[in-house]
C-alpha positions in Angstrom: -0.1 -0.2 -0.1 1.4 3.5 -0.9 1.6 6.5 1.6 0.8 8.4 -1.1 -3.3 9.3 -2.3 -4.5 9.2 -5.6 -4.2 11.9 -7.8 -6.9 14.4 -9.1 -9.6 12.4 -11.1 -9.2 13.5 -15.2 -12.6 12.7 -16.2 -14.9 11.8 -13.2 -17.5 10.0 -15.7 -16.9 7.5 -18.3 -19.8 6.1 -20.8 -19.1 3.7 -22.6 -21.2 2.7 -25.4 -20.7 -0.8 -27.3 -20.6 -0.2 -30.7 -19.4 -3.9 -31.0 -20.2 -5.8 -34.3 -21.1 -9.6 -34.9 -21.8 -11.6 -37.6 -25.2 -11.0 -38.9 -25.8 -14.3 -38.5 -25.5 -14.5 -34.4 -28.4 -15.3 -32.9 -27.3 -12.6 -30.2 -27.5 -10.0 -33.1 -25.2 -6.9 -32.3 -24.7 -3.2 -31.0 -23.4 -2.6 -34.2 -26.1 -3.7 -36.0 -29.0 -1.7 -33.9 -27.1 1.6 -34.9 -24.6 1.7 -32.0 -21.7 3.8 -34.1 -24.4 6.8 -34.6 -25.7 6.7 -31.4 -22.4 6.9 -29.6 -21.5 9.3 -32.1 -24.4 11.5 -31.2 -24.2 10.8 -27.5 -20.6 12.0 -27.7 -21.7 15.5 -29.8 -24.8 16.1 -27.4 -22.6 15.3 -24.3 -19.7 17.3 -25.5 -22.9 20.5 -26.8 -24.4 20.2 -23.3 -20.4 21.5 -21.8 -20.7 18.7 -18.9 -17.7 19.4 -17.1 -15.3 15.6 -16.1 -17.0 13.5 -18.9 -16.1 10.8 -21.4 -18.0 9.5 -23.7 -16.2 6.3 -25.4 -16.3 3.3 -28.0 -16.7 0.2 -26.0 -16.3 -3.3 -27.5 -18.8 -5.9 -26.7 -20.5 -5.3 -23.7 -22.0 -8.6 -23.1 -25.5 -7.5 -23.3 -26.1 -7.6 -26.8 -30.0 -9.1 -27.0 -30.6 -5.7 -24.8 -28.6 -2.7 -27.3 -27.8 -0.7 -28.1 -26.0 -1.2 -24.7 -23.7 1.7 -22.6 -22.6 1.7 -19.0 -21.9 4.8 -17.5 -19.4 4.5 -14.8 -18.0 5.4 -11.7 -22.1 4.2 -10.8 -22.3 1.3 -13.2 -25.9 2.0 -14.6 -26.4 0.2 -17.9 -28.8 2.1 -20.5 -30.4 0.7 -22.8 -30.6 3.6 -26.3 -32.9 3.3 -29.3 -33.0 6.8 -31.0 -32.2 10.8 -30.2 -34.8 10.9 -27.4 -32.9 8.6 -25.5 -29.9 10.1 -25.6 -31.4 13.4 -24.8 -33.1 12.3 -21.9 -29.8 10.0 -21.1 -27.7 13.1 -20.9 -30.6 15.2 -19.0 -31.6 13.4 -16.9 -28.4 11.1 -15.8 -25.3 13.4 -16.6 -26.8 17.0 -16.0 -29.2 16.3 -13.3 -27.5 13.1 -11.7 -31.1 10.7 -11.8 -32.1 7.9 -13.7 -33.5 6.9 -16.6 -36.1 4.0 -15.0 -37.5 2.8 -18.4 -34.6 2.7 -19.8 -32.3 1.2 -17.3 -30.9 -2.4 -17.9 -31.2 -4.0 -14.5 -28.8 -6.8 -13.2 -31.2 -9.5 -13.8 -32.0 -8.9 -17.1 -30.3 -11.9 -19.0 -30.3 -13.0 -22.1 -32.7 -15.6 -23.6 -30.7 -18.8 -23.7 -30.5 -20.7 -27.5 -30.5 -23.5 -27.9 
């Protein structure tokens, strides 16, 4: 254990947006095929335009919530969302990042697991 304290955070919030692409025949599908790249780009642009400090929006590989995607996870809270369109992006930015609340209708809960395939 170090006697030094941790440095100040460079970013206080990280938004990881899945942009993973799978083979189109994969039964799980992919966030890429569901518009994940465009939604991530939109999220990044809108978060920057909102002037929110300390937030980094990143593209991520597979977050393993493919069936519910496009999926994002926001840290340090560890809150998972699905987003389908611009209105969802706007609501997550306003409610979660700006106001510190949660968008219950878009949240992915830990007990939501992919359906088992044979």
